[in-house]
N, C-alpha and C positions, 0 to 999 in steps of 0.2 A: 519757696518751691524746691523740692529735692532735686539734686542733679541726677540725670539719667546717664549712667555709664555702661549700659548694657552692650553697646557696640564695642567700646574699647575693651571691656572685659571678655567679650566673645572672641575678638581678634587675638587678645593676649593668650587666651586659653588654647585657641587653635594653633598658634605658633609654638606655644609651650609643648603641646602634644606632639607636634611634628618634629621639633628640634631636640627635645630633651628626654621625654619619658615614654613616649609611644602609648602608654596607658596610664590613667590616673583616676583615683577615686574622687568623688564629690568633696570629701573632707580635705584631701590634699589640694585640690584646685581652689577651694575656698580659702585655705590658709595662704596660698600663693597670691590670690586676688584680694585678700583682706575683706572678705565678705562671709556670708552664712552659706553652709552647704545646700540649704533649700533654695537659695537664690541661684546657685550654680546649677542645680538640677533643673530648675525652670528654664534658665537661659540655654542650657545644653540640650534640653528636650526639643526646643525649636529647631536646633541644628540637626538633631537626630531625625526629626520628621522630614526635613529637607534632604536627608540621605547623606549628609556629610560626616556623621558620627554614628557609631554603634555603641551600645551600652550593654553591660553584663552585670546582673545582680549577684550579690553574695560574695563569699570569700574569694579573693583573687579577681574580682570583677572590677569594673570601672568604665571610663570613657575612652574610646579609641577612634582615631581618624579612619574613615572609610574611603575618603577621596584624597587625591593629591592636592596640596595647598595651591599649586599652580592653576588648578581648575576652579578654584573658589574665588569669586570676586567680592569686593566690598558690598556691592549691590545684593549679592546672594546672601550675605550675612545680615545686612540691614533689613 
């Protein structure tokens, strides 16, 4: 059975966006997490739907935090 690491990847991505880059592409996040950009987009889209992230397509686009990390709980991400 494959290991499900979506929660840990989601948390890592949120912390990375908050502490380091403020905005990142799916490709950059995938390299950091050691996974495929499609996996990152699927994972991050769930957080976008909950209102924690915004995304912008095209050149200069990427994922960006919309909420303060202090307001996001583990249960919110799970």
